[in-house]
Residue, then its C-alpha position, 0 to 999 in steps of 0.5 A: m484493461n478498461q482505461d488506455y490513456i496513460k502514454a507508455d513511458n519508461w520512468s514517467i506517467i503521463e497524461e495528454g489532453f484534458d478530459i474531465n471524465q479522467v479527472k478522478s482516475s488521474e488524482s489517483l494514479f498521480s497522487i505524491g507522498n513521502g512516507a509522511m503526507g501523501q495527496r491525490a493529485n489535485f489541481e493546484e488552482s480551483y476546479s468546479g468539476p468531479t473531483f476527489q479532494g485528499s491530502y493524508i497524513a500518516g497516522v491521524y486518523y478519527p473513529d467514525k462510529t460503525r454505521v450498521g442495521w443491527w448490532k451484534n455481540g463483539y462487533p466494533e465500535y468505530f471504523a477507522k478513517v484516515l481524515n482528508a487533512p486540511n490544504w495546503i496546496g490550494i492557490n486561487v487563480e484569478i485572470n483579467g478577473e475571472a477565476l482560472d477554473l478548467f471546468k470552465c475555461k472556454k479552451v483547453e489545449d496542449f495538456r500535458r500531466e507527468l508524474n516522473m519517478k525516477e526524481g519524484w516531481l508531479s508537474r502539469s502544464f497547458k493552455a487555457t483560453l478563459q471566457n473573457s478569452t484571454k490566453v494564458k500559459v500554466e505550468s506547475k511543479r510540485f513534490l512532497s520531500l523525503d528529505f524534510d518530509e513534512v513539508g513539500a513544494i509547489q512552483y506555479q507559473v503563468t504567462p498571458l499569451n494574447g496580451d497584457a493581464q492583470i493576474n492574481f495569485s491567492p495561496y491559502l490555507d484551508n481547514g474547512i475540507t471534509n472527508e468523502d467517505t464518513n458514516w454519519d458526516d461527523k465534523f472530524w477537526d476542530v480549528l484552534s488558531v488561524d495565524h499569520k506573519e510576514n510570508q507565513a501562515f499557520i492553522l492549528s487544528r486538533t481532531m475530534k475524538t482522537h485528538f491529534y494536533v496538527c499544524v498545516a503550514m505555508q510560505s509563500q513568494i511571487s517573482i516575475n520572469g525570475e525576480v522576487l517582488k516584495e510589494e504588500k500582499k492582502v490577507q483574508k482570513s476566516d474562523k478555519s482559513v487563511e489566504f494571501q492575495y497578490q496582484n500584479k500586472v504582468y505583460k504578454g510573454d512574462t512569467i508569472t510565478l509563486a512558489k509555495f512552501g507547505g505541509y504538516v507538523t504534528d503531536r506525533n512528533h512534536d510537543k503539542k504546545d510547539l507545533v505553530s513554533a516548529a512549521k515556522e523552523t521547517l519553512n525558514k530551513v526550505s525556503k533558505l534552499g529554495f524550490d530549486s535546490l529542495l528539488k535537487l535534494q529530492r531527485e538525489a533522495w530517489s536516486r539513492i531509493w532506485e539504486m537497491a529497489d529498481i527493476t529493469i526490463s528489456g523489449d516491454v515499455k509498458a510492463q517497465q513502466g507497470i513495475r516501476f510505478n509499483i515500486f515508486q508508490l510503495n516507497q512514496t507510501y513506507l520507508g521504514k522510518d517510523a515503527r509506529l506507522n504501517i501500509g495502508p491497502k490504498g496509501f494516501t491516495g484514498e480513502k476505501y479501506g480507511g488508510s488502515t493496516y490489513w494482513d496485506t502487510e505481513a503477506y504481501c509487504i514485507p517480502f518486498y521490503l526484506a529484499t530492497k531495504n534494510q532488515n530493520v525495515a521489515r523487523n519495524l513491521l513486524a514490531y507493530r503487531y507485538h505492541q499491539l499484542d495487548k490490543a490482539i488479545e483483547n479483540a479475541q476476549k470480546l469473542g468470548f476467547k480467553n487465556g491469552a488467546a489472540l486475534y489480531p484485527m482485520v483492519t487496524m490503527n491502534g490495535e483495535e478492529c475497526h472493520n464494518e462488515w461482520e463477514i470480515t470482522f468475525e470470521e476472515i480470521h485466516r489474517n493471524g495466520a499471515i502474521a504469524f507466517a510474517i515471522y516465519n517469513y523475516h527468520r528464513f530470509t535474515s536468518d535474524y533469530s534474535y526477534i522471535p525470543e525478544k518479541g514474536l514467540e508471545v506474538l506466537i503464543g497469543i495466535a496459537r491460543f487463539w487457533h486451539q480454541r477456535a478449532t471443535f473436535s468433530k465426531a462424526k469426523s473424527r477430526y477438529v474442524i473450524l466452523g463459520v469462517t471467511g477465506p481469503n476468497e471473500y465471494e464465500n462467508n459462513v463457510n466451514n473448513n476452509f482448506y487455506t484457513n484449517y492448514i495456516a492453523k495447523w501450522c501456526l499451531n506446530y511453527a510455536v511449539e517449534n519455536i517454544e522448543i528452541v528458545e527453551a533450549e536456546y535462549p533459556s532467561d528470555h524463555s523464563r520470562i515468556m513463560n511466566r508471563v504467559n503461564l503456558s504448560k506442557a499440557e497446553l502444548e500437547q493441546w496445540k499438538d494434538v489439534a495440529d497432528n489432527m486438522y480436518f480437510p476437505y478432499s475431492e478424491e474425484y479431482g484429485v484436490y483439496l476443496q476450497q471448503d466443504g460444499f464446495l462441490d455442490k456448487e454448479l460449477i461454471t467456469v469464469a470462460n464460459l460466464d457473460k462478459s456482460q456481467r464483470p465484474i460480478n462485486q459489481k453487477w451481482s447480488w451478493d446472494r449470487i455471489l455467494r452461491s457461485p464458484y467463483i473464486k475473488q482471489a487465490d485462496t486454496l492456491q494462496g496456502f500453495y503459495f505460503f506452504e509450497d514445499d509441502f507439496t509436489v509440483e503436480e499437486l499444484e498443477r492440479h490444484f492451479d488447473f482446478y481452482e484458476p479457470f473459476t477465479v475471476h481475480e475481482s481482488s488486486l492481491s489476485p493476478c500476483v499469486h497466480s503469475i508466481q505459479a503459472a510460472k513455477l509451471g512453466r506456462m510463461d504466457q499465462a504468468y506474463t499476462f498475470y503479471l502485466r494484469t498486476s502490475r497494470l492493474d491501475l493504470d489500466d484500471y482492470n477492476h473499473e474502480v481506479h478513481e477511489g485510490l489506487h491499490i498500494t498493498s498489492m504492489a507488492g505482488t507485483w515485485m514479487s511476480i518478477v522476483e519469486g514468478f520469473g526469478g524463481m527466487r526462494v530461500k530454502n535450506n538457508i541458502l537462496e535459490f533461483s530458477p530464472k524464466i524470462p518471458k518472450q516479449w522481453e529481452g532481458y530483465s533485472f533486480k536486486i536483492n538485499f540478501r543479509n546485507q550482501i547485495l545481489k544483481v540478478n540479469v536474466g536474459q533470453n540465453d543465460t543469467h548473470f549474478e554480480l555479487d556486492g559484498t565482503l562475502a562469498i556466498e553460495i546460490k542455487v542455479n536451477d538445483k545447481l549450487v554456484s559459488i559467487q566472490p565478492n565483487g564477482l559475476v557468474t554467468v549461468 
């Protein structure tokens, strides 16, 4: 834990007291989004102190030319960057001739910021004494609408406290924005027009290179003590911005309110010729509803989400706050409405990782969306990769692979690889395995096999061809080996025979063969269509089987464990417990050379294999590997604590499982990794959900049956969650002494609880 200023609360993230050193962190933590757009919690009024300004539009990006010291064949030409979008939230506030700026105020009192996760809004209130000695009370509330996902709303109020005041509000649109992170300081936006009419304004822009057309728009209205003012405004316009200027005398104790609606309309959803008219139509709809009615719809929309997705925890407010924060941010980032979109590791909260798609989606996010949405949402995430299969084949071709071998990118916006670190781009090839595993996971959970003959099998064949060609036969070992890779533990590069990579390669080959046989037998027309397209022979299938059957796995007889990679035992095996705390985190304190020579593990690597393929190993084997590898794990990846929490719970080590749970659930709230100012760790938040449902709840699907082995931390009185399992809702309520299962559905189901079959009738309740 590296910060502790967020107040514990069941439903809200709360900050009390203004500290300029917390501004950037809070801009991340209080971020808001609606799946189509999002923004950091920047102040509406001007702020001249250190800040990270950020508003983002889903699917809109820029190909920032790769910047490296020297080029390598196959290197990605660009690193995709989520673009800082034109600013619509801005409001310049002038009070008695002085700009309101918390960085410059003489005094700031009673500062309070709240992100209400139950209802989906962000508020801020404070009293400020300006340098001119005017004292005012300020209250603001804003949200991004779930029902009208192209628009957001702001209510901004100022009350003079120590005398009458001249208060000028200047809401604006600004396209003169830049990214915090760029390779060459390129210009990302080309402004095409700046227009206004009555109380609405529009800036039409186009991204450079990618040519996304975006219209940012706003509409504003002024009132005093609830009475709408009709007076004229001034308009200030430049080639990149437009500002409405309202000048008003406000008596002491009266409240002046600016209601502002704004947002983005893009050619991803409209014809580019119609963007301004589409923006006008949207503004007219929401302004007719008004701020309060739109907020009411927001509360109702979030209530529907929480009805299914909520996890309750009794007796531990910080744990409760942590899981809800994670679930809230996941839903702010991706709601499954648009199959063209995916889940970036930072979501809408920052620019690191480019806002692109990683293997995190398949490995961590799909289980969350499978269980808390309907199966079509997860199916859309699978289809996202299917539609990029041709690009994956191109990516592999650039590296010398052939015959339809597919290497899915580590980082992508459109299917092309766009990561700018060679050890990731070329070597972290295990990502292919996660994409195949997600198809398996989807079928296992939903029993919907139709996706595989329709789309999934072609993906599996492309991935299998890659693994077949990537493996080489070692005469010395009489086994197939995979050389020069980076596993999930990115603190090791260019290693040979990473256990996880080799194991998932073997699994992918076998799984592809298995499904080819099933589709041939049960879906002959699909089989013929696919075989005609991919030109797959029986001889090639036999070669896949040979590679899978003879894959090499490094193993230590001394320790009785599979080795993370060849040569792991040659390292100086000093555990993390014996590492000076002043040296942590090592990724910020050590040279990369020193990290690579150390035994320290960034995240679950060998243990990631034991998580995915749990049924292939005994509990005793898991315990032996957990005890060997966890002491060397520094957990400096956001993806690390959740897997370890799940496995500690399976081993019955509940104190350790609880510690890992707190770390994953409060990773950002408590800034464990010293980096929350850069944005939140969105994709790893799905791992928090997994820690409770799969870890403490012990949920698995085995042999077509839903299984549970419930456990509970001693710190909790109870916890509950819901699972949408094959279109029936199962509520699980775990207490210290028993567990209740309640079925909301039309068909009886059988589940296993602690290895015993239990039957639950429709709308029935069973206690175990």
